[in-house]
TIPARO-554379 format. One record per residue (C-alpha): residue number from 1; residue in three letters; x, y, z. Coordinates in steps of 0.25 Angstrom, whole numbers. Example, Ala and Ser with C-alpha at 12.3 -4.5 7.8 and 13.67 -1.06 7.14 Angstrom:
2
  num  residuo     px     py     pz
    1      Ala     49    -18     31
    2      Ser     55     -4     29
***
This chain:
387
  num  residuo     px     py     pz
    1      Met     83     35     32
    2      Ser     94     30     44
    3      Lys     91     14     41
    4      Ile     91     18     25
    5      Asp    107     23     29
    6      Glu    109     12     36
    7      Leu    107      3     27
    8      Ile    112     11     13
    9      Lys    126     11     25
   10      Met    124     -3     26
   11      Tyr    122     -9     13
   12      Cys    125      1      3
   13      Pro    134     12     11
   14      Asp    142     13     -4
   15      Gly    132     19    -12
   16      Val    119     13    -20
   17      Glu    119      6    -33
   18      Tyr    112     11    -44
   19      Lys    108      5    -56
   20      Glu     99      6    -69
   21      Leu     85      3    -65
   22      Gly     85     -7    -80
   23      Asp     98    -13    -73
   24      Ile     87    -20    -61
   25      Cys     75    -20    -66
   26      Lys     65    -21    -78
   27      Val     60     -9    -83
   28      Thr     47    -15    -93
   29      Ile     36     -7   -100
   30      Gly     20    -11   -100
   31      Glu     10    -17   -110
   32      Phe     -1     -7   -115
   33      Ile    -15    -12   -110
   34      His    -27     -7   -116
   35      Lys    -36      1   -107
   36      Asn    -46     -7   -114
   37      Tyr    -42    -19   -108
   38      Gln    -40    -15    -94
   39      Asn    -51    -16    -84
   40      Asp    -52    -11    -70
   41      Gln    -57    -23    -63
   42      Ala    -44    -30    -67
   43      Gln    -35    -33    -60
   44      Tyr    -19    -26    -64
   45      Pro    -16    -11    -63
   46      Val    -11     -7    -76
   47      Tyr      1      5    -76
   48      Asn      2     11    -88
   49      Gly     11     22    -86
   50      Gly      4     31    -77
   51      Thr      5     33    -62
   52      Ser     -7     24    -59
   53      Tyr    -15     12    -65
   54      Thr    -24     13    -79
   55      Gly    -34      1    -78
   56      Phe    -32    -13    -73
   57      Tyr    -27    -24    -82
   58      Ser    -32    -41    -81
   59      Glu    -20    -45    -82
   60      Phe     -4    -40    -80
   61      Asn     11    -38    -85
   62      Asn     19    -34    -73
   63      Lys     18    -41    -57
   64      Gly     18    -31    -43
   65      Asn     29    -23    -37
   66      Lys     34    -16    -48
   67      Ile     39      0    -52
   68      Ile     31      5    -65
   69      Ile     35     20    -72
   70      Ser     27     27    -81
   71      Ala     33     26    -95
   72      Arg     24     37   -104
   73      Gly     14     48   -101
   74      Ala     15     58    -92
   75      Asn     19     49    -79
   76      Ala     30     44    -86
   77      Gly     40     41    -77
   78      Phe     29     38    -65
   79      Val     34     27    -54
   80      Asn     23     20    -49
   81      Arg     22      2    -43
   82      Val     16     -4    -43
   83      Phe     14    -17    -33
   84      Val      4    -28    -40
   85      Asp      3    -35    -55
   86      Tyr      0    -23    -66
   87      Trp     -1    -23    -80
   88      Ala      8    -12    -85
   89      Gly      6     -2    -95
   90      Asn     16      1   -109
   91      Ser     17     12   -101
   92      Cys     23      7    -88
   93      Tyr     37      4    -85
   94      Ser     36     -8    -74
   95      Ile     51    -10    -66
   96      Ser     54    -25    -62
   97      Val     66    -24    -49
   98      Arg     71    -38    -58
   99      Asp     82    -41    -44
  100      Thr     72    -38    -32
  101      Leu     83    -43    -21
  102      Arg     91    -30    -26
  103      Leu     78    -19    -29
  104      Asn     67    -16    -23
  105      Trp     56    -13    -32
  106      Ile     49     -2    -23
  107      Phe     63      5    -20
  108      Leu     65      4    -37
  109      Phe     50     12    -34
  110      Tyr     54     21    -25
  111      Tyr     68     25    -32
  112      Leu     59     25    -44
  113      Lys     47     34    -40
  114      Asn     57     42    -33
  115      Asn     65     46    -45
  116      Glu     52     47    -53
  117      Leu     54     62    -57
  118      Lys     67     57    -64
  119      Leu     60     48    -74
  120      Ile     47     58    -77
  121      Asp     59     69    -79
  122      Gly     63     59    -88
  123      Gln     52     57    -97
  124      Gln     54     58   -112
  125      Lys     46     68   -117
  126      Gly     38     67   -131
  127      Gly     26     65   -134
  128      Ile     25     55   -121
  129      Pro     31     58   -110
  130      Ala     40     43   -109
  131      Val     50     38    -98
  132      Ser     57     26   -108
  133      Lys     59     13   -102
  134      Lys     73     16   -103
  135      Gln     71     28    -95
  136      Val     67     18    -83
  137      Glu     79      7    -85
  138      Lys     89     18    -84
  139      Leu     84     24    -70
  140      Thr     96     23    -61
  141      Ile     90     15    -50
  142      Pro     99     13    -33
  143      Val     99     -1    -30
  144      Pro    102      0    -14
  145      Pro    104    -14     -7
  146      Leu     91    -20     -4
  147      Pro     91    -16     11
  148      Val     92     -3      8
  149      Gln     81     -2     -4
  150      Glu     70    -10      7
  151      Glu     72      1     17
  152      Ile     69     10      6
  153      Val     56      5      2
  154      Arg     53      2     15
  155      Ile     53     17     20
  156      Leu     47     23      9
  157      Asp     36     14      8
  158      Ser     30     16     21
  159      Phe     36     31     17
  160      Thr     27     28      5
  161      Thr     14     25     16
  162      Leu     14     36     24
  163      Glu     15     44     13
  164      Ala      2     40      6
  165      Glu     -4     39     21
  166      Leu     -3     52     20
  167      Glu     -4     59      9
  168      Ala    -19     49     12
  169      Glu    -20     59     25
  170      Leu    -19     71     15
  171      Glu    -26     66      3
  172      Ala    -38     63     13
  173      Glu    -37     79     21
  174      Leu    -37     85      4
  175      Glu    -47     77      0
  176      Ala    -53     82     13
  177      Arg    -52     95     10
  178      Met    -54     92     -5
  179      Arg    -70     90      1
  180      Gln    -69    102      9
  181      Tyr    -65    110     -2
  182      Glu    -77    103    -11
  183      Tyr    -85    107     -1
  184      Tyr    -82    121      3
  185      Arg    -82    125    -15
  186      Asn    -94    119    -16
  187      Glu   -100    129     -5
  188      Leu    -94    139     -8
  189      Leu    -98    139    -22
  190      Ser   -113    135    -21
  191      Phe   -121    145    -23
  192      Glu   -135    140    -24
  193      Gly   -146    147    -18
  194      Lys   -137    160    -16
  195      Asp   -139    173    -23
  196      Val   -130    172    -32
  197      Glu   -128    173    -48
  198      Trp   -127    163    -58
  199      Lys   -119    160    -69
  200      Glu   -115    152    -80
  201      Leu   -103    151    -81
  202      Gly   -103    153    -97
  203      Glu   -106    168    -91
  204      Val    -93    173    -83
  205      Ala    -85    162    -92
  206      Tyr    -79    157   -106
  207      Tyr    -71    146   -111
  208      Ala    -57    152   -114
  209      Lys    -55    153   -129
  210      Ser    -41    159   -130
  211      Arg    -32    151   -136
  212      Ile    -14    152   -131
  213      Ser     -4    144   -143
  214      Phe      5    132   -137
  215      Glu     16    144   -137
  216      Gly      9    151   -125
  217      Ile      8    138   -117
  218      Ser     19    129   -109
  219      Glu     17    118    -99
  220      Asn     15    130    -88
  221      Asn      2    135    -94
  222      Tyr     -4    125   -102
  223      Val    -15    115    -96
  224      Gly    -21    105   -103
  225      Val    -35     98    -96
  226      Glu    -22     86    -92
  227      Asn    -16     98    -83
  228      Leu    -28    103    -75
  229      Leu    -29     94    -60
  230      Gln    -43     87    -59
  231      Asn    -50     89    -47
  232      Lys    -49    104    -48
  233      Lys    -32    103    -46
  234      Gly    -30    114    -55
  235      Val    -19    112    -66
  236      Thr     -5    105    -67
  237      Met      6    111    -78
  238      Ser      6    104    -90
  239      Asn     18     95    -97
  240      Tyr     13     95   -110
  241      Pro      7    108   -115
  242      Pro      4    109   -131
  243      Lys     14    110   -142
  244      Ser      6    115   -151
  245      Gly     -9    124   -155
  246      Asn    -16    134   -146
  247      Leu    -24    132   -133
  248      Ile    -34    136   -124
  249      Glu    -28    147   -117
  250      Phe    -32    151   -102
  251      Gly    -25    162    -92
  252      Phe    -26    168    -78
  253      Asn    -42    162    -69
  254      Asp    -47    156    -80
  255      Ile    -52    142    -77
  256      Leu    -47    128    -84
  257      Ile    -56    117    -84
  258      Gly    -54    103    -90
  259      Asn    -64     99   -100
  260      Ile    -61     83   -100
  261      Arg    -67     75    -90
  262      Pro    -74     89    -81
  263      Tyr    -74     78    -67
  264      Leu    -60     78    -67
  265      Lys    -62     95    -63
  266      Lys    -50    101    -69
  267      Ile    -51    115    -66
  268      Trp    -41    127    -65
  269      Arg    -39    141    -64
  270      Ala    -30    147    -71
  271      Thr    -18    153    -64
  272      Phe    -11    156    -77
  273      Ser    -12    158    -91
  274      Gly    -12    145   -104
  275      Gly    -18    136   -110
  276      Thr    -24    123   -111
  277      Asn    -30    113   -122
  278      Gly    -48    111   -126
  279      Asp    -49    101   -114
  280      Val    -49    113   -106
  281      Leu    -59    124   -102
  282      Val    -55    137    -98
  283      Ile    -65    144    -92
  284      Arg    -63    160    -91
  285      Ile    -71    170    -83
  286      Ala    -77    180    -91
  287      Glu    -72    195    -93
  288      Lys    -83    202    -88
  289      Tyr    -85    194    -77
  290      Leu    -71    192    -72
  291      Lys    -74    204    -62
  292      Gln    -88    192    -56
  293      Ile    -81    179    -58
  294      Lys    -66    175    -48
  295      Ala    -60    166    -58
  296      Glu    -58    159    -45
  297      Tyr    -72    159    -43
  298      Leu    -78    153    -56
  299      Tyr    -63    144    -54
  300      Tyr    -71    137    -41
  301      Leu    -84    136    -48
  302      Leu    -79    127    -60
  303      Ser    -70    120    -51
  304      Ala    -84    116    -41
  305      Asp    -89     99    -41
  306      Asp   -102    109    -49
  307      Phe    -92    111    -61
  308      Phe    -90     98    -63
  309      Ser   -100     92    -59
  310      Phe   -107    101    -72
  311      Asn    -97     99    -81
  312      Met    -98     86    -78
  313      Gln   -112     86    -82
  314      Tyr   -110     89    -95
  315      Ala    -99     85   -100
  316      Lys    -99     76   -112
  317      Gly    -91     63   -117
  318      Ala    -92     52   -108
  319      Lys    -77     46   -107
  320      Met    -72     60   -105
  321      Pro    -81     70   -103
  322      Arg    -78     85   -109
  323      Gly    -86     97    -99
  324      Asp    -97    103   -110
  325      Lys    -91    119   -112
  326      Asp   -104    124   -114
  327      Ala   -112    118   -101
  328      Ile    -99    123    -92
  329      Met   -102    136    -97
  330      Lys   -114    132    -91
  331      Tyr   -111    131    -79
  332      Lys   -116    139    -70
  333      Ile   -108    147    -59
  334      Pro   -112    157    -46
  335      Val   -107    172    -45
  336      Pro   -107    176    -32
  337      Ser    -99    192    -29
  338      Leu    -85    191    -31
  339      Ser    -83    193    -17
  340      Glu    -88    180    -14
  341      Gln    -81    173    -26
  342      Gln    -67    177    -19
  343      Arg    -74    172     -4
  344      Ile    -75    159    -13
  345      Val    -63    157    -20
  346      Asp    -55    161     -6
  347      Ile    -61    152      1
  348      Leu    -59    139     -9
  349      Asp    -45    147    -13
  350      Lys    -39    141      1
  351      Phe    -47    126      1
  352      Asp    -41    125    -14
  353      Lys    -25    128     -9
  354      Leu    -28    120      2
  355      Val    -33    109     -5
  356      Asn    -23    109    -19
  357      Asp    -14    117    -19
  358      Leu     -1    109    -15
  359      Ser      8    121    -12
  360      Glu      0    120      2
  361      Gly    -10    114      8
  362      Leu    -13     99      8
  363      Pro    -10     93     -6
  364      Ala      4    102     -1
  365      Glu      4     93     12
  366      Ile      4     80      1
  367      Gln     12     82     -8
  368      Ala     23     86      4
  369      Arg     22     73      8
  370      Arg     26     68     -4
  371      Gln     38     76     -6
  372      Gln     43     69      9
  373      Tyr     41     58      3
  374      Glu     48     60     -8
  375      His     58     66     -3
  376      Tyr     60     56      7
  377      Arg     61     45     -3
  378      Gly     70     53    -11
  379      Gln     79     51      0
  380      Leu     79     37      4
  381      Leu     82     33    -13
  382      Asn     91     42    -10
  383      Phe    104     34    -14
  384      Thr    120     33    -14
  385      Pro    125     28    -26
  386      Val    137     17    -25
  387      Ser    150     28    -28
***
């Protein structure tokens, strides 16, 4: 920070000028290109408002080295940058700096990324969340002298590289822990050749049929298939719970499984009661087996790769396969003693916490690195305006 302070004292001791983005940059919206015209063998990536490109096209409508902002959809307001020539779709704003001798486009990217939440929080609500072109153009941005911008870019580029390297190391370690976790899960849940009772899932559990009105549903207790996270990562809350009709009711310890594209491995053991939609299976232990099968143990059985492989074996449909509800209930599960179930649950809980819990373990360390970077970036991009 000392060099930045020196540059600010040298070039702008009385503060930094702020401008509306539209006064110093050009903001354009892209053009729709149908997926049928996209080709993975084509040269130019297609950005259509998401967090990454959606495909490739044989033409481009924007040169590289630009900032893009998602115009509509759940990611409206998301800020990204593109170094190569690309095709901007009709949900993608592209930002070009008019005077490159006055504004460094990478500096602008870092500033906008640092203020991304303001754009996201400013989404126009309705059928589809959106950020208008006017909102983008009215953003107020600092324009310090170019030497200050260039030094900030140098620092943040270096910090970004370092942060990416550290994250890659942690991600690799996390991946190794996950493989270890899956190995122990498979070992602990393998009862082949052992003296243990086997039952079909439908003997000990059933699909919940009770209903709950939309009036009893909110962002805090609605779990649609889109809110179940892939690869057994649990659940996230919904921003758009249903506003009418009745939903499938789930309760504490019920097991929710995404029934669309079973290979996504969406599964969660409910820690509260609420409602879901028809694309989610709600599996509930039958009352007569509540003292013989622990919900946590059944969850680990059904979150094993063996179950998802079985589910895909009987899934119906090509583009959007769905699990066969009748076949699922024929899946055979081992039922050891309650003490053995508890022993397995205790071991797997420890692994699960290490791998998945954002409050501790490796994911927490990764999150801490990101927060550290974001804090430092915020410090660098905080300027005193010209009085």
